N, C-alpha and C positions, 0 to 999 in steps of 0.2 A: 504341261505345254506339248501338244504332239501335232504335229502335220499330217493329217491323215492322206491327202491328196494333193497335187500339184500338177498344174498344165501351164506350160511357157510358150508363149506365141510371139514369135518374132525377136526373141530376146536373143541377140547374138544370131547362133547358128540354129537355134531351136525352131523347129516348125509347127509345134502345137498338138503333142500327145500328153492325156492325162496319165499320171503314174500315181500309185498306190502304194504309200510307205508303211514301214513296220514302226510299232512302238519303239523298239529299241536301237538296234545297231542297224545301220543301212550303209551298206557298202558298194560304191560306184567305182568299176573298173575298166579299164580301156587304155589303148595305146596313147603314147604321150600326143599332146596337141589336137586330141580328139573331142574335146571339150567337157571332161569331167568337173572340172573347176567351175563351168559355167553353171551347172545344176548348183552348187552350193553358193555361186556369186548370185544366184536367183532367190534362194531360200533368205541369205542374208538381206538382200534388197528388199524381200517380203517385211523384214522385220525393221530394218534400219531407214528404207526408203533410199540406200545411196549403195553404190557398189564396193567392195574392200579393195578392188584392183585399179578402178580408174577414177578420177573426178569429172571426166568429159563423159556425161550421159548419153550424149549424142551417139557416141560409140557404141552404146549396147543396143542399138536400134539395127536389127537385121538392114542390110544394104538395099535389100528389094523392098522395105516397107516405110511406111511413115511414123510408124508408133511401134510400141510393144505393149504386152498385157501379160499379167502373172496371174494366176486364178490358184487359189487355196481352200482347201477344208481344213479348218483348223480348230482343235479342241483345247480348252484353257477350264479350269475350274469346273469340269464336268459338263460345260457347254459348248456347243458346236456351231460354228460361224463360218458363212463363205465370206471370203477377203477377195477382191480385185483390185489391182494397181495399174493403172493404164498410164503410159508414158508417151508423149506426143514430141514432136520436136521442141515445142516451147512452153508445154504445161505437162503438168501431172496430177492425178485424180485418183483418191482412194476410196473403194466402198467397203462399207461392212454391211453384209446381207442387202445388198442393193441400194443401200443410203449412203450418199457421198459425204465425206468431211469436208467442212468449209475450209480448214486450215490442214495441210499433211502432218504438222507439228502435233496437232491434237490427236492424231493416230498413232504416234510412238510410243511403245510400250504394250501395244496390242498382241504382238508377235513378240516373242522375248528369243533373241539369239546371240550366241557368243561364236565366233568364228577365230580360229588360228591357222595362219598361213606362214609360209617360210619368211615373207617379207615382214613379218613382224619382228624377227632376228634382226633384219636390216635396220629397222627403226630405232633400236634400241642404241646404235651409234649415228643416227642421223639427227636431224635438227631438234629443237625442243618442240615444234610442231608435231614432228613425226611421233616424239614419245607421248604428248599428250593424246595425240590419235589413238593411241594404244588403249586406253581408258575412256575416252570421250564417249564413243558408241555405248558403254555400261551406264554412264549417268543419264544420257538422253533417253534411255529405256525406263528409269525407274523414277525420274523427275520431270514432269512435265512443266515445273516451275522452272528448273534450269535451262530448259529449250526455249521457254519464253524469255527468259533473262539474258540468255546468249543471243537471242535474236534481236532484243532492246540494246542490248552492249555494241553489237556490229552497226546498227542502224547510227549510234551516238558517235560511235568511233569514225566511220566513214564521214559524218556530217563534221565532226572535229577536224579531220585530215583535210578536208576539202577547204575549211574555213581557214586552215594554217597557210594552204596555198594562196588563198585569196589576201592574207595579210601582207603576203609579199607585195602585194600591188595596191592595196587599199587599207592602209594603217588608220582606219575611221574609228571613232571613239564607239561608235554602236557596234563595230565588229570586234573590238576589245571587251565589251561589256557582254556581247554574246559568246565569247569564249569562256569567261568566266561561269557562265549559266551550265555550258557544255562541260566544264572541268567538273561542276558538282554532279550533273547527272552521270559522268562517266564515272565518277568514284563510286557513287551510291550504287549503280549498276554492278560495276567490277567486283566492288567488296562482296556483294551476294554471291558471284560467280565463284570467287576464292574459297568462302566459306563452306561452299557445297562440295568443291573439289578436295578440298581439305579432308572433311568428312570421310569421302568416299576412301581417300588414300587411306587414312586411319582403318577403315573397314577392311580393305584389302590386306593391309599389314597384320591385320588379326588371323588372316585364312592361308596367306601364301607362305609362309616359312615351313611350316609342315609339309606342304604339297611338294615344295621345292627339294626337301631333303629325303623325299620318297623316291622322286624322280631323277634326281641326279644321283642319289647313293652316297652323298656326301652330308657330312655333319656340320653346315655351314648357316651363319646367320645372313637370310636375306630380307632386305629392308627397302620401301620405297619412301622416299623424302619430297614431298611438294616443295618446289623453291620458286617462290614468289621473289619478285622485282620490286615489290613493295609491303606495306603494312596497312592497315586500315588508318592508323592515325598519320602516317606518311604520306599517303596516296596523292592527296590534294595539294601538299606543298611541295613535293617532287614535279608535279605537272607545271606547278608557277616557276621553281627553279630550272626546269628543262626547257623553258618557253624560247628562248632565244636559239638553242641547238635544233628545237622542234621546229621552229621557223624555217631555218636553212633547209631541213631535211623533207619537209612538207608532210612529215606522219608523226605518230604518237608513240613514243620511246618506253611509257611505262604503263602498266597495267597486265591482266591476265592474258591477254594475248601475246605475251612475252614471257610468260610463265613456262617453267619445265619440271620435268622429274625425273629425279636422279634414282636408279637402281643400284643398291650397295650390296656387296658380299663382303661380310665379316669387317663392316665400317668402310670399305675401299669401293670405288666408282668402278661399276662393271665398265663403263664406258672406255675403251682404251686399256682396259686391264683383264677382263674375264675372256675365256676361251671361247670357241665356237659352240663347244658343248655346253659351257656354263650359260652361254646366251640364249641359246635354245632352251634349255631347261628355265632360264627365268622366263622367257616370253610365253611358254607352254604352262608354267605354273600360274603365270598371270592371269592367262585365259581360264583355267580352271579355278583360280580363287574368284574371278568374276563370277562365274557360274553359281559359287556357294554366297557370293552377296546378294546376287539376284534372288536367290530361293529365298535367303532370310528375310528379305524386304518384302517381296512380292508374293511369297508361300509358294511358286511355281520354279521349277526348273527351267531353263532356256532350253531349245534345241542348240547342240553341240555341234559345230563344223570343224573338221579337221581335213586341212587340204594338203595331202600328199607328206603327211609328216612320220607316219610310221617306218617308211623306209631307211630314215635317218636314225631311228632308235632299235637298240639292240632288244631281244626277246624279253627281257627282264624289266625295261622301261615301257615296252610297249602291253607289257601286262599290267603295270602299275597304272598307266594312262586309262586303259581299258575298265580297271577296277573302280576308278575316279568317276566315270562317266556311266557305270553300270545303273540301270534304272533312267537313265536319261536318252532321250531320244537323240540319236547321233547319227552324222552323214560322213562318211570316212571315204577321200578320194586315194586310190593306189592301182597300181599296175596286175597286182596277184592277190585275191583277197582269201586265198585259202588258209594261209596261216592266221588271219584275223577271224576267220568263220570257225576255226577250230579253238580258238581261244574263247570266244563267246559267241552264241548262236545268233544269227543276224540274218538278214537279206540283201543278196547281191543284186546288182544291174550293172548292166553292160551298156557302154556307149557307144554307139555305130553311127556315123555319118548324121548327126544332128538330132538323133532319136535315142532314146533311153528304154531298155528291155529288161524285165527281170529275167534272171537267169534260172 
């Protein structure tokens, strides 16, 4: 997977200049708050159609515009395609060789990307939703089935929550029967989601331990555990048992939207126990493991994005990370590219007031 060129128009502070990238390492240098991360954010958006920094997509549009666009020339499996993503205030359209997708979800997996940012370390100590978000983009890129099922589950869940609120005022027999129908639909869809997540967690466990020990320099057992609040056999019965409580709260308490992922070091939960260095090594190892999983499933390595991570690593660990991404097109932001370029041949770009220029 190679992004040959990129043009960003009215995306945050970018004004619209095409940039040609190198197959290997691309280093983006510049002072703080100049927009280096925005380049990575645009590349990530090209793959996931979402930002890794904000859920408010209207914030991505330049203040002086009504929309933004990302243009890219992408090589995959020996084929080169033109991709355009256009984001207006209330709509998003994706084009492949000038042909629009009917649904954005159908596009996912076209451009493969994995991103590590410092916020990933924070997510390890965050909510269950935060920890799920560490690997959800991975699954969405390798399984359209999963994307469609998540969309289906979300619709059922929202309808069920609305019905629970209505039942507080309209306890009609028809509403009760409708709830039973929704329970069955939620269970069927939710179990499919849980099964896919469990399979991916097993694949990540096959990769992450060796990578973690290389990066951390330790001989520790690192493990991911998918923690579901239900099972395929108990799901429906739990919904029925929780009826009175859910009626009071007006929302569904059981299902994959409440599941968690635990990261363990030598069998002990990393949350609340691991040092900052260990958390950084875990998060970075997870992203490198995701790249390996994508390659084994799709036959292509993803584009790898590293946002201001090298400054936090000593030279030995920098070298370890660079060895892992050797042969993978990678984009790294930093303040001083000289050390990275000594370790591995690469191409350097400088950010200056909304424009990116090759050094």
